[in-house]
C-alpha positions as CSV (number, residue, x, y, z in Angstrom):
1,M,64.7,19.0,-76.9
2,K,66.9,18.2,-73.9
3,Y,67.9,21.8,-73.1
4,K,67.3,25.4,-73.9
5,L,70.2,27.8,-74.0
6,T,69.5,31.5,-73.7
7,R,72.6,33.5,-74.8
8,S,73.5,36.7,-72.9
9,S,73.1,38.6,-76.1
10,E,69.4,37.5,-76.2
11,V,68.6,38.7,-72.7
12,P,66.8,42.1,-72.6
13,K,68.5,44.7,-70.4
14,K,67.0,47.8,-68.9
15,E,67.5,50.3,-66.1
16,K,64.9,51.0,-63.5
17,C,65.1,53.2,-60.4
18,G,68.9,52.9,-60.0
19,V,69.1,49.2,-60.9
20,D,70.5,47.5,-64.0
21,I,68.2,44.5,-64.9
22,N,68.7,41.5,-67.2
23,I,65.3,39.9,-67.8
24,Y,65.6,36.2,-68.6
25,P,62.7,34.2,-70.2
26,N,60.3,32.7,-67.6
27,I,60.9,29.2,-66.6
28,G,57.4,27.7,-66.5
29,R,55.5,30.1,-64.2
30,V,58.6,31.5,-62.5
31,G,60.4,34.7,-63.6
32,V,64.2,35.2,-63.4
33,V,66.0,38.5,-63.3
34,K,69.7,39.4,-62.7
35,I,70.1,42.7,-60.8
36,K,73.1,44.9,-60.3
37,T,73.1,48.2,-58.5
38,E,75.6,50.4,-56.8
39,V,73.0,52.3,-54.7
40,G,69.8,50.3,-54.5
41,H,66.2,50.4,-55.8
42,N,65.0,54.0,-55.4
43,Q,61.3,53.2,-55.4
44,E,59.1,51.4,-52.9
45,F,56.6,48.9,-54.4
46,Y,54.6,45.8,-53.7
47,D,53.3,43.1,-56.0
48,K,49.7,41.9,-55.7
49,K,50.4,38.3,-56.7
50,S,54.1,37.4,-56.9
51,A,56.4,36.3,-54.2
52,F,60.0,37.5,-54.6
53,T,63.1,35.6,-53.7
54,Y,66.5,37.4,-53.9
55,I,69.8,35.5,-53.9
56,I,72.7,37.9,-53.1
57,L,75.6,37.0,-55.3
58,K,77.9,40.0,-54.4
59,G,78.0,43.0,-52.1
60,S,75.9,44.0,-49.2
61,G,73.0,46.3,-48.3
62,S,69.6,46.5,-46.7
63,F,66.1,45.5,-47.7
64,F,63.3,47.5,-46.3
65,L,60.2,45.3,-46.1
66,D,57.1,47.1,-44.7
67,D,59.5,49.6,-43.2
68,E,61.6,46.8,-41.4
69,E,65.3,46.9,-42.2
70,I,66.9,43.5,-43.1
71,K,70.6,43.5,-43.7
72,V,71.9,41.2,-46.4
73,S,75.3,40.2,-47.8
74,A,76.8,37.8,-50.4
75,G,75.5,34.3,-50.0
76,D,72.2,35.3,-48.3
77,M,68.7,34.5,-49.7
78,I,65.6,36.5,-48.8
79,E,62.1,35.4,-49.6
80,I,59.3,38.0,-49.6
81,E,55.6,37.3,-49.7
82,P,53.2,39.1,-52.1
83,K,51.8,42.4,-50.9
84,T,54.9,43.3,-48.9
85,R,56.3,46.8,-49.6
86,I,59.9,46.5,-50.9
87,Y,62.9,48.7,-51.6
88,Y,66.6,48.1,-51.0
89,K,69.8,50.0,-50.7
90,G,73.4,49.0,-51.2
91,S,75.9,47.8,-53.7
92,L,74.4,44.5,-54.7
93,E,74.4,41.9,-57.4
94,M,71.5,39.5,-57.1
95,I,69.3,36.9,-58.8
96,E,65.6,37.7,-58.3
97,V,63.0,34.9,-58.8
98,T,59.3,35.8,-58.9
99,D,56.5,33.2,-58.5
100,P,54.4,33.6,-60.4
101,G,56.5,35.6,-63.0
102,W,56.3,39.3,-62.7
103,E,53.5,41.1,-64.6
104,P,53.4,44.9,-64.8
105,E,49.8,45.2,-63.9
106,N,50.4,43.5,-60.5
107,E,53.0,46.0,-59.4
108,V,51.9,48.9,-57.2
109,K,54.3,51.8,-56.6
110,T,53.9,53.1,-53.1
111,R,56.7,55.7,-53.0
112,E,58.3,57.0,-56.2
113,S,61.6,58.2,-54.8
114,I,63.1,57.0,-51.5
115,W,66.3,59.1,-51.4
């Protein structure tokens, strides 16, 4: 097979902590998620194993990484190492790539509600 097409209708969708998430199939060991939010991710967490890379497609906001504020806007890309506490605020549309792909048992919630 020369290609694999995943149709939009086949992509699982869910809502989590103020974020609409489209969860695409892993590409090898890498996970891919499309994120859209009007307010941000209202939960602080870190991942024990996965690095996170966010590509900002639309909008602007702030990531809070181990309590440091990093402002982002459309066209930016931010790479985050494993074990870094993460949450973000803003009106954002993003692609999130996790390496290795996200596994629920590796996510640690550090604060349930930020605002």
